[in-house]
C-alpha positions in Angstrom: 5.7 -12.3 5.4 2.8 -10.5 3.9 2.2 -9.0 7.3 5.6 -7.2 7.0 4.3 -5.7 3.7 1.0 -4.7 5.3 2.8 -2.8 8.1 5.0 -1.1 5.5 1.9 0.0 3.5 0.3 1.4 6.7 3.4 3.4 7.6 4.0 4.6 4.0 0.4 5.8 3.6 0.6 7.7 6.9 3.8 9.4 5.7 2.8 9.9 2.1 -1.0 9.7 1.8 -1.1 10.8 -1.8 1.4 8.2 -3.0 0.2 6.4 -6.1 -0.2 2.7 -5.7 -0.2 0.2 -8.5 -1.1 -3.4 -8.1 0.7 -6.1 -10.2 1.1 -9.8 -10.0 4.7 -9.2 -11.0 5.4 -8.4 -7.3 5.2 -11.3 -4.8 2.6 -11.0 -2.0 5.5 -10.8 0.6 7.3 -8.1 -1.3 6.9 -4.5 -2.6 8.7 -2.0 -4.7 8.7 1.7 -3.8 9.8 4.3 -6.2 9.8 8.1 -5.5 6.1 8.6 -6.5 4.7 5.1 -6.8 4.4 2.0 -4.6 4.0 -1.4 -6.4 2.1 -4.1 -4.5 0.6 -7.5 -5.1 -3.2 -7.3 -5.7 -3.8 -9.2 -2.4 -3.0 -5.9 -0.6 -5.7 -3.9 -2.4 -8.3 -4.3 0.3 -5.9 -3.0 2.9 -5.0 0.0 0.8 -8.7 0.7 0.2 -9.5 0.4 3.9 -6.6 2.7 4.9 -7.6 5.3 2.3 -11.3 5.2 3.4 -10.2 5.7 7.0 -8.2 8.7 6.0 -11.1 10.2 4.0 -13.4 9.6 7.0 -10.9 11.4 9.3 -10.7 14.5 7.3 
């Protein structure tokens, strides 16, 4: 199920690249919570977020 979250993160960061992301163990790895200006994720997704943001910076 973490793959579903990873796909959601990819899509969300394409649509809202400046969205703030906070990592917390209060969120399960197979879940997420998105507010209007922040996305809460389990820390296991941090490498993916870093990779996606690095790709975006490289493409600018």
